C-alpha positions in Angstrom: 22.9 -0.9 21.1 20.5 -3.7 20.4 20.9 -4.9 16.8 19.1 -7.1 14.3 20.6 -8.7 11.2 20.3 -11.5 8.7 22.8 -14.0 7.4 22.4 -16.2 4.3 24.5 -19.3 4.2 24.6 -23.0 3.2 24.7 -25.7 5.9 25.2 -29.3 4.7 24.5 -28.2 1.2 21.1 -26.7 2.2 20.4 -22.9 1.9 19.6 -21.4 5.3 18.6 -17.9 6.5 19.8 -16.9 10.0 18.1 -14.0 11.8 20.4 -12.5 14.4 19.2 -10.4 17.4 21.7 -9.0 19.9 21.1 -7.3 23.2 23.6 -5.7 25.6 23.3 -7.1 29.2 25.1 -6.6 32.4 27.3 -9.6 31.7 28.0 -9.0 28.0 26.3 -9.3 24.7 23.3 -11.7 24.5 22.6 -13.1 21.0 19.7 -15.2 19.7 19.8 -16.9 16.3 16.6 -18.0 14.5 17.2 -20.5 11.7 14.9 -20.5 8.7 15.2 -23.5 6.4 14.8 -22.3 2.8 14.3 -25.8 1.4 11.2 -25.6 -0.8 9.7 -28.8 0.7 9.4 -27.1 4.1 6.7 -24.8 2.7 4.6 -27.7 1.4 1.2 -27.6 3.2 1.0 -31.3 3.0 4.2 -31.7 5.1 3.2 -29.5 8.0 1.4 -32.2 10.0 -2.3 -31.5 9.3 -4.7 -34.4 9.3 -6.3 -35.3 6.0 -9.6 -33.7 6.8 -8.1 -30.5 8.3 -5.8 -30.2 5.2 -8.7 -30.6 2.8 -10.9 -28.0 4.7 -8.0 -25.5 5.0 -7.2 -25.9 1.3 -10.9 -25.2 0.5 -10.7 -22.0 2.6 -7.6 -20.6 0.8 -9.1 -21.2 -2.6 -12.1 -19.0 -1.9 -12.4 -15.8 -4.0 -12.7 -13.5 -1.1 -12.9 -13.3 2.7 -10.5 -13.6 5.6 -8.6 -16.7 6.7 -6.6 -16.3 10.0 -3.8 -18.4 11.5 -3.4 -18.0 15.2 -1.0 -19.0 17.9 1.9 -17.7 20.1 5.2 -16.5 18.7 7.2 -19.4 17.2 4.3 -21.7 16.6 4.7 -21.8 12.8 2.0 -19.4 11.8 4.0 -17.7 9.1 5.2 -21.0 7.7 1.6 -22.1 7.4 0.6 -18.9 5.5 3.6 -19.3 3.1 2.6 -22.9 2.5 -1.0 -21.8 1.8 0.3 -19.3 -0.7 2.2 -22.1 -2.3 -1.1 -23.9 -3.1 -2.2 -20.9 -5.2 -1.1 -20.3 -8.8 1.0 -17.2 -8.7 1.1 -17.0 -12.5 -2.6 -16.3 -12.8 -3.2 -14.9 -9.4 -1.8 -11.5 -8.2 -0.5 -12.3 -4.7 1.0 -9.5 -2.6 2.2 -9.7 1.0 3.0 -7.3 3.9 5.5 -8.7 6.3 7.8 -7.8 9.2 10.3 -9.1 8.3 10.1 -11.1 5.0 11.1 -14.5 6.1 11.2 -16.5 2.9 11.5 -15.2 -0.7 8.6 -16.6 -2.7 8.9 -16.7 -6.5 6.2 -14.9 -8.4 4.8 -13.1 -5.3 5.2 -9.4 -4.5 6.5 -9.1 -1.0 6.7 -5.8 1.0 8.4 -5.3 4.3 7.3 -2.8 6.9 9.8 -0.2 8.0 9.1 1.8 11.1 12.1 4.1 10.4 10.3 5.6 7.3 6.8 5.2 8.9 6.0 2.3 6.6 3.5 0.5 8.9 1.3 -2.5 8.1 -1.7 -0.2 7.6 0.2 2.1 5.2 1.7 -0.8 3.2 -1.8 -2.4 3.0 -3.4 0.7 1.6 -0.7 0.9 -1.1 -1.0 -2.8 -1.9 -4.7 -2.5 -2.4 -4.0 -0.1 -5.3 -1.9 -2.8 -7.0 -5.0 -4.8 -8.0 -4.2 -7.9 -5.8 -6.3 -11.1 -5.8 -4.8 -12.4 -2.6 -3.2 -10.3 0.2 -1.1 -11.9 3.0 -0.7 -9.8 6.2 2.2 -10.9 8.4 0.3 -9.9 11.6 -2.8 -8.0 12.5 -1.6 -5.8 15.3 -4.0 -2.9 15.6 -7.5 -1.7 14.7 -6.4 0.2 11.6 -4.8 -2.9 10.0 -7.8 -5.1 11.0 -10.3 -2.6 9.5 -8.4 -2.5 6.2 -8.2 -6.3 6.1 -11.9 -6.6 6.6 -12.8 -4.0 4.0 -10.4 -5.6 1.5 -12.1 -9.0 2.0 -15.5 -7.4 1.5 -14.4 -5.8 -1.8 -13.4 -9.0 -3.5 -10.0 -9.9 -2.1 -8.8 -13.0 -0.2 -6.9 -12.0 2.9 -4.7 -14.3 4.8 -3.3 -13.1 8.1 -1.9 -14.1 11.5 -3.2 -13.1 14.9 -2.0 -13.8 18.5 -4.7 -15.7 20.3 -4.7 -18.9 22.3 -7.2 -20.8 20.2 -9.2 -20.4 17.0 -12.5 -19.1 18.4 -10.9 -16.4 20.5 -9.8 -14.7 17.3 -13.4 -13.6 16.9 -13.4 -12.0 20.4 -10.0 -10.4 19.7 -11.1 -8.7 16.5 -14.3 -7.5 18.1 -12.4 -6.2 21.1 -10.1 -4.3 18.7 -13.2 -2.5 17.4 -14.3 -4.5 14.4 -18.1 -4.5 14.1 -19.6 -7.9 14.5 -21.8 -7.6 11.4 -18.7 -6.8 9.3 -16.7 -9.7 10.8 -19.6 -12.2 10.3 -19.7 -11.2 6.6 -15.9 -11.5 6.0 -14.5 -14.3 8.2 -14.1 -17.7 6.5 -12.2 -19.6 9.1 -9.4 -19.7 11.6 -6.6 -22.2 12.2 -5.0 -22.3 15.6 -1.7 -24.2 15.9 1.2 -25.3 18.1 4.4 -27.2 17.3 5.2 -30.4 19.2 8.6 -32.0 19.4 8.9 -35.4 17.7 10.2 -38.3 19.8 13.6 -39.6 18.8 12.9 -43.0 17.1 16.3 -44.3 18.3 15.6 -44.1 22.0 11.9 -43.5 22.7 10.4 -45.8 25.4 6.9 -47.1 26.2 5.0 -44.9 28.6 3.0 -47.3 30.9 1.2 -44.4 32.7 0.0 -42.1 29.9 0.1 -44.7 27.1 2.1 -44.4 23.9 5.7 -43.4 24.1 7.9 -41.1 26.1 11.3 -39.3 25.6 14.5 -40.9 26.8 17.7 -39.5 25.3 20.7 -40.8 23.3 23.6 -39.7 21.2 21.4 -39.5 18.1 19.2 -36.8 19.6 21.9 -35.1 21.7 20.4 -36.5 24.9 17.2 -34.5 24.4 14.8 -37.3 23.5 13.5 -35.4 20.5 14.3 -34.9 16.8 12.3 -32.4 14.7 8.8 -30.9 15.2 5.4 -31.3 13.7 2.1 -29.4 14.2 -1.2 -29.8 16.0 -4.1 -27.9 14.6 -7.6 -26.6 15.4 -9.6 -25.6 12.4 -12.6 -23.3 13.0 -14.7 -23.0 9.9 -17.4 -20.3 9.9 -20.7 -21.8 8.7 -24.1 -20.2 8.6 -24.8 -21.0 12.3 -21.5 -19.5 13.5 -22.0 -16.5 11.2 -25.3 -15.7 12.8 -23.8 -16.0 16.2 -21.0 -13.6 15.4 -23.5 -11.2 13.8 -25.4 -10.9 17.1 -22.2 -10.8 19.1 -22.8 -14.1 20.9 -20.5 -15.0 23.8 -17.3 -16.8 22.9 -18.4 -20.0 24.7 -21.6 -20.2 22.6 -19.6 -19.8 19.3 -17.2 -22.5 20.5 -20.1 -24.9 21.3 -21.6 -24.3 17.9 -18.2 -25.0 16.2 -17.8 -28.2 18.3 -21.3 -29.4 17.2 -20.1 -28.8 13.6 -17.2 -31.1 14.2 -14.3 -28.9 15.3 -11.5 -30.7 17.1 -9.3 -29.0 19.7 -5.6 -28.9 19.4 -5.3 -31.4 22.2 -7.6 -33.8 20.5 -5.7 -33.4 17.3 -2.5 -34.1 19.1 -3.9 -37.5 20.2 -3.2 -38.9 16.7 0.5 -38.2 17.1 0.6 -39.8 20.5 -1.2 -42.9 19.2 1.2 -43.1 16.3 4.3 -42.8 18.6 5.4 -39.6 17.0 5.3 -37.6 20.2 4.4 -38.0 23.8 1.2 -37.3 25.8 3.3 -34.9 28.0 4.5 -33.0 25.0 0.9 -32.5 23.7 -0.2 -31.4 27.1 2.7 -29.0 27.4 2.0 -27.1 24.2 -1.8 -27.0 24.6 -1.9 -25.9 28.3 -4.0 -22.8 28.6 
């Protein structure tokens, strides 16, 4: 049978969580390991790779008293890590912070974390309803997967709670379309949404062997013993921050087309993830090919 498990161990003196997933196949057991570095510094918002202006704007969003802040991207793009880091900017001694997750990836001190459990019919929606009776100031939702969860999140934000959540969309503005397609009324979304961060992870060039790229400019990967012949060591983020101002709010309220909302956001200064990645290319941190790879639509 397919199985899921969790291992806690120390590697090189550092605490690590390992998520294990096994699947029987025709040629034997297939196993996938997901490594979660529990080092506290990994959850520092300032170390995730945001530019100074994006970091300042995002920090302002997560300190609002109520509303919804979304982080979007595909699986494995670092969305949950960004949410955890955002919670770390808040004072858990004076702010009642509760989370609903599937699964709980990091244990956060001073924060009440709840894990959904399908076997006992503990869904995101049911857990959220229970959490809202616990008088929270901030609620983090691991993922908005259905209309019921989305409706509870919107109602919570309209009744004085700050809601942080993830959503699977390709960019920031399409989160608006996704929620409306789910069934959220545009007038409710326009009143509750504060902003959306879309993100991807790019591999960082190995500083030992990177080579100049005469075609695209900047540097390109090569490969050496230090990086196990991959040409890369570590990862960092590229981001697209969509802040909901009065102009965007009016467009959402009248259910304007996505391209109109995006044009308004661009006029207000929003950078695409590809444009954000240019700073890493110029700094020699990653290659132009790598930025194009992760931002390809």
